[in-house]
mmCIF file as gemmi writes it, N, C-alpha and C atoms, coordinates in Angstrom:
data_model
loop_
_atom_site.group_PDB
_atom_site.id
_atom_site.type_symbol
_atom_site.label_atom_id
_atom_site.label_alt_id
_atom_site.label_comp_id
_atom_site.label_asym_id
_atom_site.label_entity_id
_atom_site.label_seq_id
_atom_site.pdbx_PDB_ins_code
_atom_site.Cartn_x
_atom_site.Cartn_y
_atom_site.Cartn_z
_atom_site.occupancy
_atom_site.B_iso_or_equiv
_atom_site.pdbx_formal_charge
_atom_site.auth_seq_id
_atom_site.auth_asym_id
_atom_site.pdbx_PDB_model_num
ATOM 1 N N . MET Axp A 1 ? 114.965 121.122 107.019 1 0 ? 1 A 1
ATOM 2 C CA . MET Axp A 1 ? 114.022 120.112 107.924 1 0 ? 1 A 1
ATOM 3 C C . MET Axp A 1 ? 113.767 119.165 107.19 1 0 ? 1 A 1
ATOM 4 N N . PRO Axp A 2 ? 113.973 119.392 106.026 1 0 ? 2 A 1
ATOM 5 C CA . PRO Axp A 2 ? 113.96 117.725 105.257 1 0 ? 2 A 1
ATOM 6 C C . PRO Axp A 2 ? 114.79 116.773 105.58 1 0 ? 2 A 1
ATOM 7 N N . PHE Axp A 3 ? 115.725 117.096 105.726 1 0 ? 3 A 1
ATOM 8 C CA . PHE Axp A 3 ? 117.154 115.972 105.756 1 0 ? 3 A 1
ATOM 9 C C . PHE Axp A 3 ? 116.59 115.412 107.215 1 0 ? 3 A 1
ATOM 10 N N . VAL Axp A 4 ? 116.029 116.35 108.668 1 0 ? 4 A 1
ATOM 11 C CA . VAL Axp A 4 ? 115.668 115.342 109.634 1 0 ? 4 A 1
ATOM 12 C C . VAL Axp A 4 ? 114.364 114.259 109.148 1 0 ? 4 A 1
ATOM 13 N N . LEU Axp A 5 ? 113.411 114.45 108.455 1 0 ? 5 A 1
ATOM 14 C CA . LEU Axp A 5 ? 112.742 114.067 108.165 1 0 ? 5 A 1
ATOM 15 C C . LEU Axp A 5 ? 113.065 112.766 107.484 1 0 ? 5 A 1
ATOM 16 N N . GLY Axp A 6 ? 114.056 113.044 106.566 1 0 ? 6 A 1
ATOM 17 C CA . GLY Axp A 6 ? 114.514 111.771 105.796 1 0 ? 6 A 1
ATOM 18 C C . GLY Axp A 6 ? 115.545 110.86 106.585 1 0 ? 6 A 1
ATOM 19 N N . ARG Axp A 7 ? 116.684 111.39 107.419 1 0 ? 7 A 1
ATOM 20 C CA . ARG Axp A 7 ? 116.906 110.652 108.082 1 0 ? 7 A 1
ATOM 21 C C . ARG Axp A 7 ? 115.674 109.497 109.379 1 0 ? 7 A 1
ATOM 22 N N . CYS Axp A 8 ? 115.104 110.519 110.175 1 0 ? 8 A 1
ATOM 23 C CA . CYS Axp A 8 ? 114.124 109.338 110.806 1 0 ? 8 A 1
ATOM 24 C C . CYS Axp A 8 ? 112.962 108.879 109.781 1 0 ? 8 A 1
ATOM 25 N N . SER Axp A 9 ? 112.812 108.83 108.427 1 0 ? 9 A 1
ATOM 26 C CA . SER Axp A 9 ? 111.839 107.952 108.156 1 0 ? 9 A 1
ATOM 27 C C . SER Axp A 9 ? 112.31 106.541 107.035 1 0 ? 9 A 1
ATOM 28 N N . GLY Axp A 10 ? 114.336 107.096 107.207 1 0 ? 10 A 1
ATOM 29 C CA . GLY Axp A 10 ? 114.843 106.036 107.105 1 0 ? 10 A 1
ATOM 30 C C . GLY Axp A 10 ? 114.4 104.495 108.612 1 0 ? 10 A 1
ATOM 31 N N . ARG Axp A 11 ? 115.02 105.349 109.594 1 0 ? 11 A 1
ATOM 32 C CA . ARG Axp A 11 ? 114.848 104.612 110.315 1 0 ? 11 A 1
ATOM 33 C C . ARG Axp A 11 ? 112.956 103.954 110.64 1 0 ? 11 A 1
ATOM 34 N N . VAL Axp A 12 ? 112.61 104.682 110.772 1 0 ? 12 A 1
ATOM 35 C CA . VAL Axp A 12 ? 111.29 104.443 110.664 1 0 ? 12 A 1
ATOM 36 C C . VAL Axp A 12 ? 110.97 103.293 109.466 1 0 ? 12 A 1
ATOM 37 N N . THR Axp A 13 ? 111.843 102.925 108.303 1 0 ? 13 A 1
ATOM 38 C CA . THR Axp A 13 ? 111.14 102.165 106.955 1 0 ? 13 A 1
ATOM 39 C C . THR Axp A 13 ? 112.046 100.679 107.709 1 0 ? 13 A 1
ATOM 40 N N . VAL Axp A 14 ? 113.173 100.957 108.272 1 0 ? 14 A 1
ATOM 41 C CA . VAL Axp A 14 ? 114.058 99.894 108.486 1 0 ? 14 A 1
ATOM 42 C C . VAL Axp A 14 ? 113.329 99.369 110.061 1 0 ? 14 A 1
ATOM 43 N N . ALA Axp A 15 ? 112.708 100.047 111.202 1 0 ? 15 A 1
ATOM 44 C CA . ALA Axp A 15 ? 112.266 99.574 111.919 1 0 ? 15 A 1
ATOM 45 C C . ALA Axp A 15 ? 110.609 98.545 111.589 1 0 ? 15 A 1
ATOM 46 N N . GLY Axp A 16 ? 109.945 99.074 109.834 1 0 ? 16 A 1
ATOM 47 C CA . GLY Axp A 16 ? 108.919 98.158 109.895 1 0 ? 16 A 1
ATOM 48 C C . GLY Axp A 16 ? 109.286 97.224 109.301 1 0 ? 16 A 1
ATOM 49 N N . LEU Axp A 17 ? 110.155 97.414 108.481 1 0 ? 17 A 1
ATOM 50 C CA . LEU Axp A 17 ? 110.656 96.058 108.306 1 0 ? 17 A 1
ATOM 51 C C . LEU Axp A 17 ? 111.461 95.043 108.816 1 0 ? 17 A 1
ATOM 52 N N . LEU Axp A 18 ? 111.959 95.924 109.842 1 0 ? 18 A 1
ATOM 53 C CA . LEU Axp A 18 ? 112.287 94.516 111.525 1 0 ? 18 A 1
ATOM 54 C C . LEU Axp A 18 ? 111.347 93.871 111.51 1 0 ? 18 A 1
ATOM 55 N N . VAL Axp A 19 ? 110.185 94.678 112.326 1 0 ? 19 A 1
ATOM 56 C CA . VAL Axp A 19 ? 108.693 93.892 112.477 1 0 ? 19 A 1
ATOM 57 C C . VAL Axp A 19 ? 108.377 93 111.684 1 0 ? 19 A 1
ATOM 58 N N . ILE Axp A 20 ? 108.495 93.227 110.252 1 0 ? 20 A 1
ATOM 59 C CA . ILE Axp A 20 ? 107.696 92.258 109.191 1 0 ? 20 A 1
ATOM 60 C C . ILE Axp A 20 ? 108.518 91.057 109.638 1 0 ? 20 A 1
ATOM 61 N N . ALA Axp A 21 ? 109.997 91.317 109.739 1 0 ? 21 A 1
ATOM 62 C CA . ALA Axp A 21 ? 111.513 90.046 109.865 1 0 ? 21 A 1
ATOM 63 C C . ALA Axp A 21 ? 110.459 89.198 111.029 1 0 ? 21 A 1
ATOM 64 N N . VAL Axp A 22 ? 110.171 89.659 112.092 1 0 ? 22 A 1
ATOM 65 C CA . VAL Axp A 22 ? 109.751 89.133 113.071 1 0 ? 22 A 1
ATOM 66 C C . VAL Axp A 22 ? 108.384 88.705 113.589 1 0 ? 22 A 1
ATOM 67 N N . ALA Axp A 23 ? 107.615 89.551 112.524 1 0 ? 23 A 1
ATOM 68 C CA . ALA Axp A 23 ? 106.085 88.752 112.32 1 0 ? 23 A 1
ATOM 69 C C . ALA Axp A 23 ? 106.021 87.624 111.188 1 0 ? 23 A 1
ATOM 70 N N . VAL Axp A 24 ? 106.695 87.775 110.558 1 0 ? 24 A 1
ATOM 71 C CA . VAL Axp A 24 ? 107.132 86.096 109.676 1 0 ? 24 A 1
ATOM 72 C C . VAL Axp A 24 ? 107.871 85.25 110.497 1 0 ? 24 A 1
ATOM 73 N N . ALA Axp A 25 ? 108.579 85.18 111.425 1 0 ? 25 A 1
ATOM 74 C CA . ALA Axp A 25 ? 109.303 84.038 111.407 1 0 ? 25 A 1
ATOM 75 C C . ALA Axp A 25 ? 108.132 83.928 112.84 1 0 ? 25 A 1
ATOM 76 N N . TRP Axp A 26 ? 107.784 84.513 113.874 1 0 ? 26 A 1
ATOM 77 C CA . TRP Axp A 26 ? 107.094 84.626 115.101 1 0 ? 26 A 1
ATOM 78 C C . TRP Axp A 26 ? 105.252 83.306 114.047 1 0 ? 26 A 1
ATOM 79 N N . TRP Axp A 27 ? 105.079 83.936 112.955 1 0 ? 27 A 1
ATOM 80 C CA . TRP Axp A 27 ? 104.094 83.278 112.096 1 0 ? 27 A 1
ATOM 81 C C . TRP Axp A 27 ? 104.785 81.995 112.168 1 0 ? 27 A 1
ATOM 82 N N . TRP Axp A 28 ? 105.962 81.952 111.324 1 0 ? 28 A 1
ATOM 83 C CA . TRP Axp A 28 ? 106.816 80.267 110.866 1 0 ? 28 A 1
ATOM 84 C C . TRP Axp A 28 ? 106.906 79.546 111.945 1 0 ? 28 A 1
ATOM 85 N N . ILE Axp A 29 ? 107.426 79.868 113.088 1 0 ? 29 A 1
ATOM 86 C CA . ILE Axp A 29 ? 107.024 79.177 114.357 1 0 ? 29 A 1
ATOM 87 C C . ILE Axp A 29 ? 106.016 78.495 114.593 1 0 ? 29 A 1
ATOM 88 N N . SER Axp A 30 ? 104.771 79.565 114.776 1 0 ? 30 A 1
ATOM 89 C CA . SER Axp A 30 ? 103.971 78.505 115.246 1 0 ? 30 A 1
ATOM 90 C C . SER Axp A 30 ? 103.244 78.021 114.119 1 0 ? 30 A 1
ATOM 91 N N . TYR Axp A 31 ? 102.73 78.132 112.731 1 0 ? 31 A 1
ATOM 92 C CA . TYR Axp A 31 ? 102.321 77.68 111.687 1 0 ? 31 A 1
ATOM 93 C C . TYR Axp A 31 ? 103.019 76.594 111.187 1 0 ? 31 A 1
ATOM 94 N N . ALA Axp A 32 ? 104.743 75.543 111.667 1 0 ? 32 A 1
ATOM 95 C CA . ALA Axp A 32 ? 105.341 74.998 110.823 1 0 ? 32 A 1
ATOM 96 C C . ALA Axp A 32 ? 104.936 74.058 110.772 1 0 ? 32 A 1
ATOM 97 N N . ASP Axp A 33 ? 104.671 73.775 112.359 1 0 ? 33 A 1
ATOM 98 C CA . ASP Axp A 33 ? 103.929 72.327 112.202 1 0 ? 33 A 1
ATOM 99 C C . ASP Axp A 33 ? 102.804 71.694 111.595 1 0 ? 33 A 1
ATOM 100 N N . VAL Axp A 34 ? 101.883 72.863 111.32 1 0 ? 34 A 1
ATOM 101 C CA . VAL Axp A 34 ? 100.758 72.657 110.813 1 0 ? 34 A 1
ATOM 102 C C . VAL Axp A 34 ? 100.383 72.395 109.443 1 0 ? 34 A 1
ATOM 103 N N . VAL Axp A 35 ? 101.662 73.081 108.87 1 0 ? 35 A 1
ATOM 104 C CA . VAL Axp A 35 ? 101.976 72.967 107.007 1 0 ? 35 A 1
ATOM 105 C C . VAL Axp A 35 ? 102.703 71.75 106.938 1 0 ? 35 A 1
ATOM 106 N N . ARG Axp A 36 ? 103.426 70.911 107.833 1 0 ? 36 A 1
ATOM 107 C CA . ARG Axp A 36 ? 104.198 70.087 108.127 1 0 ? 36 A 1
ATOM 108 C C . ARG Axp A 36 ? 103.592 68.561 108.197 1 0 ? 36 A 1
ATOM 109 N N . TYR Axp A 37 ? 102.556 68.842 109.058 1 0 ? 37 A 1
ATOM 110 C CA . TYR Axp A 37 ? 101.691 68.022 108.558 1 0 ? 37 A 1
ATOM 111 C C . TYR Axp A 37 ? 100.733 67.748 108.187 1 0 ? 37 A 1
ATOM 112 N N . ALA Axp A 38 ? 100.542 68.242 107.336 1 0 ? 38 A 1
ATOM 113 C CA . ALA Axp A 38 ? 99.065 68.978 106.472 1 0 ? 38 A 1
ATOM 114 C C . ALA Axp A 38 ? 98.332 69.22 107.094 1 0 ? 38 A 1
ATOM 115 N N . TYR Axp A 39 ? 98.198 69.549 108.057 1 0 ? 39 A 1
ATOM 116 C CA . TYR Axp A 39 ? 96.47 70.19 108.772 1 0 ? 39 A 1
ATOM 117 C C . TYR Axp A 39 ? 96.345 71.464 107.636 1 0 ? 39 A 1
ATOM 118 N N . LEU Axp A 40 ? 97.143 72.071 107.329 1 0 ? 40 A 1
ATOM 119 C CA . LEU Axp A 40 ? 97.214 73.32 106.178 1 0 ? 40 A 1
ATOM 120 C C . LEU Axp A 40 ? 97.677 73.17 105.401 1 0 ? 40 A 1
ATOM 121 N N . THR Axp A 41 ? 97.444 73.574 104.167 1 0 ? 41 A 1
ATOM 122 C CA . THR Axp A 41 ? 98.201 73.662 103.479 1 0 ? 41 A 1
ATOM 123 C C . THR Axp A 41 ? 98.856 74.722 103.129 1 0 ? 41 A 1
ATOM 124 N N . PRO Axp A 42 ? 100.345 75.208 102.258 1 0 ? 42 A 1
ATOM 125 C CA . PRO Axp A 42 ? 101.02 76.339 102.48 1 0 ? 42 A 1
ATOM 126 C C . PRO Axp A 42 ? 100.289 77.868 101.876 1 0 ? 42 A 1
ATOM 127 N N . PRO Axp A 43 ? 99.252 77.745 101.014 1 0 ? 43 A 1
ATOM 128 C CA . PRO Axp A 43 ? 98.462 78.382 100.923 1 0 ? 43 A 1
ATOM 129 C C . PRO Axp A 43 ? 97.597 78.864 101.804 1 0 ? 43 A 1
ATOM 130 N N . GLU Axp A 44 ? 96.961 78.466 102.827 1 0 ? 44 A 1
ATOM 131 C CA . GLU Axp A 44 ? 95.874 78.463 103.387 1 0 ? 44 A 1
ATOM 132 C C . GLU Axp A 44 ? 96.653 79.024 105.085 1 0 ? 44 A 1
ATOM 133 N N . ALA Axp A 45 ? 97.961 78.591 105.562 1 0 ? 45 A 1
ATOM 134 C CA . ALA Axp A 45 ? 98.811 79.025 106.424 1 0 ? 45 A 1
ATOM 135 C C . ALA Axp A 45 ? 99.422 80.101 106.11 1 0 ? 45 A 1
ATOM 136 N N . ALA Axp A 46 ? 99.521 80.587 105.105 1 0 ? 46 A 1
ATOM 137 C CA . ALA Axp A 46 ? 100.147 81.77 104.216 1 0 ? 46 A 1
ATOM 138 C C . ALA Axp A 46 ? 98.497 83.07 105.21 1 0 ? 46 A 1
ATOM 139 N N . ALA Axp A 47 ? 97.943 82.861 104.572 1 0 ? 47 A 1
ATOM 140 C CA . ALA Axp A 47 ? 96.432 83.459 104.976 1 0 ? 47 A 1
ATOM 141 C C . ALA Axp A 47 ? 96.187 84.054 106.249 1 0 ? 47 A 1
ATOM 142 N N . CYS Axp A 48 ? 96.992 83.004 107.178 1 0 ? 48 A 1
ATOM 143 C CA . CYS Axp A 48 ? 97.261 83.571 108.606 1 0 ? 48 A 1
ATOM 144 C C . CYS Axp A 48 ? 98.245 84.661 109.008 1 0 ? 48 A 1
ATOM 145 N N . LEU Axp A 49 ? 98.79 84.512 107.885 1 0 ? 49 A 1
ATOM 146 C CA . LEU Axp A 49 ? 99.931 85.439 108.548 1 0 ? 49 A 1
ATOM 147 C C . LEU Axp A 49 ? 99.453 86.84 108.437 1 0 ? 49 A 1
ATOM 148 N N . ILE Axp A 50 ? 98.022 87.06 107.233 1 0 ? 50 A 1
ATOM 149 C CA . ILE Axp A 50 ? 97.609 88.488 106.696 1 0 ? 50 A 1
ATOM 150 C C . ILE Axp A 50 ? 96.454 88.542 107.359 1 0 ? 50 A 1
ATOM 151 N N . GLY Axp A 51 ? 96.253 87.792 108.305 1 0 ? 51 A 1
ATOM 152 C CA . GLY Axp A 51 ? 94.78 87.779 108.711 1 0 ? 51 A 1
ATOM 153 C C . GLY Axp A 51 ? 93.997 86.849 109.479 1 0 ? 51 A 1
ATOM 154 N N . ARG Axp A 52 ? 92.617 86.536 109.823 1 0 ? 52 A 1
ATOM 155 C CA . ARG Axp A 52 ? 92.472 85.811 110.523 1 0 ? 52 A 1
ATOM 156 C C . ARG Axp A 52 ? 91.618 85.459 110.098 1 0 ? 52 A 1
ATOM 157 N N . SER Axp A 53 ? 91.073 83.728 110.471 1 0 ? 53 A 1
ATOM 158 C CA . SER Axp A 53 ? 90.073 83.232 110.134 1 0 ? 53 A 1
ATOM 159 C C . SER Axp A 53 ? 89.547 81.757 110.709 1 0 ? 53 A 1
ATOM 160 N N . ASP Axp A 54 ? 88.41 81.51 110.262 1 0 ? 54 A 1
ATOM 161 C CA . ASP Axp A 54 ? 88.233 79.93 111.461 1 0 ? 54 A 1
ATOM 162 C C . ASP Axp A 54 ? 89.705 79.494 111.154 1 0 ? 54 A 1
ATOM 163 N N . LEU Axp A 55 ? 89.752 79.208 110.207 1 0 ? 55 A 1
ATOM 164 C CA . LEU Axp A 55 ? 90.87 77.942 110.013 1 0 ? 55 A 1
ATOM 165 C C . LEU Axp A 55 ? 91.602 78.284 110.535 1 0 ? 55 A 1
ATOM 166 N N . CYS Axp A 56 ? 92.532 79.53 110.584 1 0 ? 56 A 1
ATOM 167 C CA . CYS Axp A 56 ? 93.611 80.072 111.231 1 0 ? 56 A 1
ATOM 168 C C . CYS Axp A 56 ? 93.39 79.143 113.348 1 0 ? 56 A 1
ATOM 169 N N . GLU Axp A 57 ? 92.053 79.795 113.222 1 0 ? 57 A 1
ATOM 170 C CA . GLU Axp A 57 ? 91.799 79.736 114.685 1 0 ? 57 A 1
ATOM 171 C C . GLU Axp A 57 ? 91.966 78.358 115.057 1 0 ? 57 A 1
ATOM 172 N N . LEU Axp A 58 ? 91.84 77.206 114.484 1 0 ? 58 A 1
ATOM 173 C CA . LEU Axp A 58 ? 92.062 75.577 113.968 1 0 ? 58 A 1
ATOM 174 C C . LEU Axp A 58 ? 93.483 75.05 114.143 1 0 ? 58 A 1
ATOM 175 N N . ALA Axp A 59 ? 94.042 75.76 113.147 1 0 ? 59 A 1
ATOM 176 C CA . ALA Axp A 59 ? 95.229 75.397 112.964 1 0 ? 59 A 1
ATOM 177 C C . ALA Axp A 59 ? 96.006 76.242 114.334 1 0 ? 59 A 1
ATOM 178 N N . ARG Axp A 60 ? 95.718 76.99 115.246 1 0 ? 60 A 1
ATOM 179 C CA . ARG Axp A 60 ? 95.926 77.678 116.215 1 0 ? 60 A 1
ATOM 180 C C . ARG Axp A 60 ? 96.006 76.454 117.536 1 0 ? 60 A 1
ATOM 181 N N . ALA Axp A 61 ? 94.832 75.894 117.581 1 0 ? 61 A 1
ATOM 182 C CA . ALA Axp A 61 ? 94.309 74.858 118.628 1 0 ? 61 A 1
ATOM 183 C C . ALA Axp A 61 ? 94.962 73.6 118.169 1 0 ? 61 A 1
ATOM 184 N N . LEU Axp A 62 ? 95.39 73.533 116.986 1 0 ? 62 A 1
ATOM 185 C CA . LEU Axp A 62 ? 95.803 72.417 116.856 1 0 ? 62 A 1
ATOM 186 C C . LEU Axp A 62 ? 97.751 72.262 117.082 1 0 ? 62 A 1
ATOM 187 N N . CYS Axp A 63 ? 97.764 73.696 116.986 1 0 ? 63 A 1
ATOM 188 C CA . CYS Axp A 63 ? 99.4 73.894 116.983 1 0 ? 63 A 1
ATOM 189 C C . CYS Axp A 63 ? 99.801 73.724 118.956 1 0 ? 63 A 1
ATOM 190 N N . ARG Axp A 64 ? 99.028 74.359 119.712 1 0 ? 64 A 1
ATOM 191 C CA . ARG Axp A 64 ? 98.831 74.16 120.91 1 0 ? 64 A 1
ATOM 192 C C . ARG Axp A 64 ? 99.342 73.22 121.844 1 0 ? 64 A 1
ATOM 193 N N . GLY Axp A 65 ? 99.374 71.742 121.253 1 0 ? 65 A 1
ATOM 194 C CA . GLY Axp A 65 ? 100.053 70.36 121.512 1 0 ? 65 A 1
ATOM 195 C C . GLY Axp A 65 ? 101.495 70.715 121.75 1 0 ? 65 A 1
ATOM 196 N N . SER Axp A 66 ? 101.562 71.274 120.584 1 0 ? 66 A 1
ATOM 197 C CA . SER Axp A 66 ? 103.814 71.236 120.432 1 0 ? 66 A 1
ATOM 198 C C . SER Axp A 66 ? 104.078 72.819 120.663 1 0 ? 66 A 1
ATOM 199 N N . HIS Axp A 67 ? 103.461 74.166 120.98 1 0 ? 67 A 1
ATOM 200 C CA . HIS Axp A 67 ? 104.211 74.946 121.309 1 0 ? 67 A 1
ATOM 201 C C . HIS Axp A 67 ? 104.107 75.506 122.873 1 0 ? 67 A 1
ATOM 202 N N . PRO Axp A 68 ? 104.847 76.263 123.145 1 0 ? 68 A 1
ATOM 203 C CA . PRO Axp A 68 ? 104.27 76.55 124.334 1 0 ? 68 A 1
ATOM 204 C C . PRO Axp A 68 ? 102.904 77.863 123.989 1 0 ? 68 A 1
ATOM 205 N N . ALA Axp A 69 ? 102.491 78.106 124.83 1 0 ? 69 A 1
ATOM 206 C CA . ALA Axp A 69 ? 101.011 78.833 124.608 1 0 ? 69 A 1
ATOM 207 C C . ALA Axp A 69 ? 101.605 80.273 123.896 1 0 ? 69 A 1
ATOM 208 N N . ALA Axp A 70 ? 102.871 80.711 124.343 1 0 ? 70 A 1
ATOM 209 C CA . ALA Axp A 70 ? 103.785 82.074 124.207 1 0 ? 70 A 1
ATOM 210 C C . ALA Axp A 70 ? 103.394 82.135 122.641 1 0 ? 70 A 1
ATOM 211 N N . VAL Axp A 71 ? 104.412 81.273 122.264 1 0 ? 71 A 1
ATOM 212 C CA . VAL Axp A 71 ? 104.406 81.023 120.879 1 0 ? 71 A 1
ATOM 213 C C . VAL Axp A 71 ? 103.523 80.638 119.791 1 0 ? 71 A 1
ATOM 214 N N . ALA Axp A 72 ? 102.43 80.143 120.368 1 0 ? 72 A 1
ATOM 215 C CA . ALA Axp A 72 ? 101.378 79.718 119.512 1 0 ? 72 A 1
ATOM 216 C C . ALA Axp A 72 ? 100.645 81.204 118.857 1 0 ? 72 A 1
ATOM 217 N N . GLY Axp A 73 ? 100.467 82.113 120.044 1 0 ? 73 A 1
ATOM 218 C CA . GLY Axp A 73 ? 99.704 82.678 120.082 1 0 ? 73 A 1
ATOM 219 C C . GLY Axp A 73 ? 100.025 84.065 118.937 1 0 ? 73 A 1
ATOM 220 N N . TYR Axp A 74 ? 100.492 83.786 117.77 1 0 ? 74 A 1
ATOM 221 C CA . TYR Axp A 74 ? 100.828 84.952 116.655 1 0 ? 74 A 1
ATOM 222 C C . TYR Axp A 74 ? 99.679 85.351 116.288 1 0 ? 74 A 1
ATOM 223 N N . TRP Axp A 75 ? 99.693 86.634 116.252 1 0 ? 75 A 1
ATOM 224 C CA . TRP Axp A 75 ? 98.844 87.399 116.093 1 0 ? 75 A 1
ATOM 225 C C . TRP Axp A 75 ? 99.3 88.532 115.021 1 0 ? 75 A 1
ATOM 226 N N . TRP Axp A 76 ? 98.15 88.017 113.896 1 0 ? 76 A 1
ATOM 227 C CA . TRP Axp A 76 ? 98.232 88.595 112.782 1 0 ? 76 A 1
ATOM 228 C C . TRP Axp A 76 ? 98.684 90.384 112.505 1 0 ? 76 A 1
ATOM 229 N N . GLY Axp A 77 ? 97.922 91.019 113.284 1 0 ? 77 A 1
ATOM 230 C CA . GLY Axp A 77 ? 98.208 92.452 113.35 1 0 ? 77 A 1
ATOM 231 C C . GLY Axp A 77 ? 99.928 92.727 113.538 1 0 ? 77 A 1
ATOM 232 N N . THR Axp A 78 ? 100.73 92.275 113.77 1 0 ? 78 A 1
ATOM 233 C CA . THR Axp A 78 ? 102.151 92.541 113.836 1 0 ? 78 A 1
ATOM 234 C C . THR Axp A 78 ? 102.504 92.707 112.413 1 0 ? 78 A 1
ATOM 235 N N . PHE Axp A 79 ? 102.39 91.685 111.427 1 0 ? 79 A 1
ATOM 236 C CA . PHE Axp A 79 ? 102.638 91.944 110.006 1 0 ? 79 A 1
ATOM 237 C C . PHE Axp A 79 ? 102.048 92.785 110 1 0 ? 79 A 1
ATOM 238 N N . TRP Axp A 80 ? 100.677 93.489 110.345 1 0 ? 80 A 1
ATOM 239 C CA . TRP Axp A 80 ? 99.856 94.735 109.416 1 0 ? 80 A 1
ATOM 240 C C . TRP Axp A 80 ? 100.9 96.411 109.907 1 0 ? 80 A 1
ATOM 241 N N . ILE Axp A 81 ? 101.223 96.062 111.261 1 0 ? 81 A 1
ATOM 242 C CA . ILE Axp A 81 ? 102.082 97.441 112.191 1 0 ? 81 A 1
ATOM 243 C C . ILE Axp A 81 ? 103.638 97.315 111.297 1 0 ? 81 A 1
ATOM 244 N N . GLY Axp A 82 ? 104.367 96.401 111.151 1 0 ? 82 A 1
ATOM 245 C CA . GLY Axp A 82 ? 105.426 96.634 110.104 1 0 ? 82 A 1
ATOM 246 C C . GLY Axp A 82 ? 104.828 97.05 109.098 1 0 ? 82 A 1
ATOM 247 N N . VAL Axp A 83 ? 104.002 96.851 108.438 1 0 ? 83 A 1
ATOM 248 C CA . VAL Axp A 83 ? 103.718 97.421 106.654 1 0 ? 83 A 1
ATOM 249 C C . VAL Axp A 83 ? 103.753 98.621 107.207 1 0 ? 83 A 1
ATOM 250 N N . GLY Axp A 84 ? 102.53 98.834 108.145 1 0 ? 84 A 1
ATOM 251 C CA . GLY Axp A 84 ? 102.356 100.219 108.146 1 0 ? 84 A 1
ATOM 252 C C . GLY Axp A 84 ? 103.655 101.451 108.126 1 0 ? 84 A 1
ATOM 253 N N . LEU Axp A 85 ? 104.356 101.116 109.888 1 0 ? 85 A 1
ATOM 254 C CA . LEU Axp A 85 ? 105.679 101.609 109.452 1 0 ? 85 A 1
ATOM 255 C C . LEU Axp A 85 ? 106.494 101.713 108.138 1 0 ? 85 A 1
ATOM 256 N N . ALA Axp A 86 ? 106.784 100.686 108.002 1 0 ? 86 A 1
ATOM 257 C CA . ALA Axp A 86 ? 107.733 100.857 106.435 1 0 ? 86 A 1
ATOM 258 C C . ALA Axp A 86 ? 107.003 101.298 105.46 1 0 ? 86 A 1
ATOM 259 N N . SER Axp A 87 ? 105.422 101.526 105.312 1 0 ? 87 A 1
ATOM 260 C CA . SER Axp A 87 ? 105.133 102.324 104.512 1 0 ? 87 A 1
ATOM 261 C C . SER Axp A 87 ? 105.117 103.854 104.537 1 0 ? 87 A 1
ATOM 262 N N . ALA Axp A 88 ? 104.845 104.6 106.094 1 0 ? 88 A 1
ATOM 263 C CA . ALA Axp A 88 ? 104.901 105.769 106.678 1 0 ? 88 A 1
ATOM 264 C C . ALA Axp A 88 ? 106.453 105.742 105.924 1 0 ? 88 A 1
ATOM 265 N N . GLY Axp A 89 ? 107.49 105.151 106.464 1 0 ? 89 A 1
ATOM 266 C CA . GLY Axp A 89 ? 108.724 105.649 106.614 1 0 ? 89 A 1
ATOM 267 C C . GLY Axp A 89 ? 109.172 105.737 104.457 1 0 ? 89 A 1
ATOM 268 N N . LEU Axp A 90 ? 108.722 105.155 104.174 1 0 ? 90 A 1
ATOM 269 C CA . LEU Axp A 90 ? 109.014 105.472 102.694 1 0 ? 90 A 1
ATOM 270 C C . LEU Axp A 90 ? 107.755 106.707 101.795 1 0 ? 90 A 1
ATOM 271 N N . SER Axp A 91 ? 106.486 106.896 102.538 1 0 ? 91 A 1
ATOM 272 C CA . SER Axp A 91 ? 106.762 107.623 102.055 1 0 ? 91 A 1
ATOM 273 C C . SER Axp A 91 ? 107.008 109.051 102.724 1 0 ? 91 A 1
ATOM 274 N N . VAL Axp A 92 ? 107.522 109.338 103.708 1 0 ? 92 A 1
ATOM 275 C CA . VAL Axp A 92 ? 107.894 110.553 103.966 1 0 ? 92 A 1
ATOM 276 C C . VAL Axp A 92 ? 109.223 110.688 103.394 1 0 ? 92 A 1
ATOM 277 N N . GLY Axp A 93 ? 110.009 109.654 103.652 1 0 ? 93 A 1
ATOM 278 C CA . GLY Axp A 93 ? 111.231 109.895 102.642 1 0 ? 93 A 1
ATOM 279 C C . GLY Axp A 93 ? 111.087 109.803 101.329 1 0 ? 93 A 1
ATOM 280 N N . THR Axp A 94 ? 110.24 109.746 100.432 1 0 ? 94 A 1
ATOM 281 C CA . THR Axp A 94 ? 109.617 110.277 99.149 1 0 ? 94 A 1
ATOM 282 C C . THR Axp A 94 ? 109.12 111.365 98.947 1 0 ? 94 A 1
ATOM 283 N N . ALA Axp A 95 ? 108.476 111.775 99.824 1 0 ? 95 A 1
ATOM 284 C CA . ALA Axp A 95 ? 107.936 113.027 99.912 1 0 ? 95 A 1
ATOM 285 C C . ALA Axp A 95 ? 109.067 114.32 99.923 1 0 ? 95 A 1
ATOM 286 N N . THR Axp A 96 ? 109.921 113.969 100.882 1 0 ? 96 A 1
ATOM 287 C CA . THR Axp A 96 ? 111.205 114.695 101.121 1 0 ? 96 A 1
ATOM 288 C C . THR Axp A 96 ? 111.872 114.807 100.121 1 0 ? 96 A 1
ATOM 289 N N . GLY Axp A 97 ? 112.086 113.829 99.316 1 0 ? 97 A 1
ATOM 290 C CA . GLY Axp A 97 ? 112.837 113.559 98.51 1 0 ? 97 A 1
ATOM 291 C C . GLY Axp A 97 ? 114.876 113.404 98.878 1 0 ? 97 A 1
ATOM 292 N N . VAL Axp A 98 ? 114.257 112.406 100.271 1 0 ? 98 A 1
ATOM 293 C CA . VAL Axp A 98 ? 115.735 111.869 100.8 1 0 ? 98 A 1
ATOM 294 C C . VAL Axp A 98 ? 115.484 110.45 100.538 1 0 ? 98 A 1
């Protein structure tokens, strides 16, 4: 049974890392122009990767003019779903010794 859990944990970890990569790419597509035009500093924009704030909402409003609505609609929860998946996969892998 540990072998099966170990294989699954590896896949869950990889899936989590892929979701994190997609979230970062989606965030960058949504906020690159905002940073480029100095509406937000890079640290302020980085906060939008992991959470929601009024400043992030303002940046999204500014960004909508140059991006399609689907791209501008970055959701910070995507990042945390990836972190959760990767953490769960690593935890199961560590617990089973695989």
